[in-house]
C-alpha angles and dihedrals in degrees: 000000000000114000090223111127123187113237089234142353108278120232101231097176092112088069089058088053092054089048092052090057092050092047095051101043096042089047092055102036098078090056089046089054093047091056095060108107116241107268097013098133095172094056092041089055091053096048090043089055089053090051092048089053092051091050093050093049094051092045091054092046096052092042091056091050092048094049102039110021109037097050093054096045094045087052096048108032108017094151091054092050097044095089093052105034093087092048094049092048096047090047091050091049092051092047092047092048091052091046088053092051090049091048088056097046098039098069091047091053092041088060100039105026084205120167096233091051090046094052095046090050092049093050091052091050090051090051091047090053093053093052093039093053090049091052097046089049091053092045091053096045100041110016107038095058090054091047090049094060097033109046128061122240090251092053092047091051090050091064091057090045093051092051090049097045091048091053123090108261089233090067098048099085094045092047093054088050089052087055093047098052094074101005130120108256091222091054092046090051088051090053090059095036095109094049123097116267095256092054091049087054099044105038097063092050094048091042092052091053093044091052094048091050093046094046094050090051096048106026099025090235135072088226107054 
């Protein structure tokens, strides 16, 4: 075993907050797609934009983990990771494959709003949710406890910063609103702890409004 010892146990609850966002929105999106009337191109475009946003967010999240978390964990505690490496890799492959299928179908449906394309896309989204939820559960139960005692706080924060910096600036306020909707206020405050005071005051207010506006547009309610 490596003699690396993290300076302190890392608080990984922010990852659970991110996962809650993904679970909720990917669980709901198949139903949102199915509600689009056959031929309603305007509504299909709105929902397809939402699906693109979700796909981008998940991609940046997984990329940050793959680039910053896994290499350090594999270097420091390879024997602890050995039982779950294959599981995590296979789950990532399934999720990435489904995201690829969705990325192929979505532009076709966006342009046609055809019922057959809609139903095929919704089915793929439902399948993605099932595999994604399984993966997020396994990550929280098996990987996060290892990360908490292996990585430093600075290394853990770098994962979130990488995902944030990779995301389009236009997504950031909405994404924090997604976190806020079901997030623990203490965890949310921690996610903004390094920001200047004016930012800590302003971002939650803008994010709450952005989420409400987006939720009404996509789900028809501010409390999906």
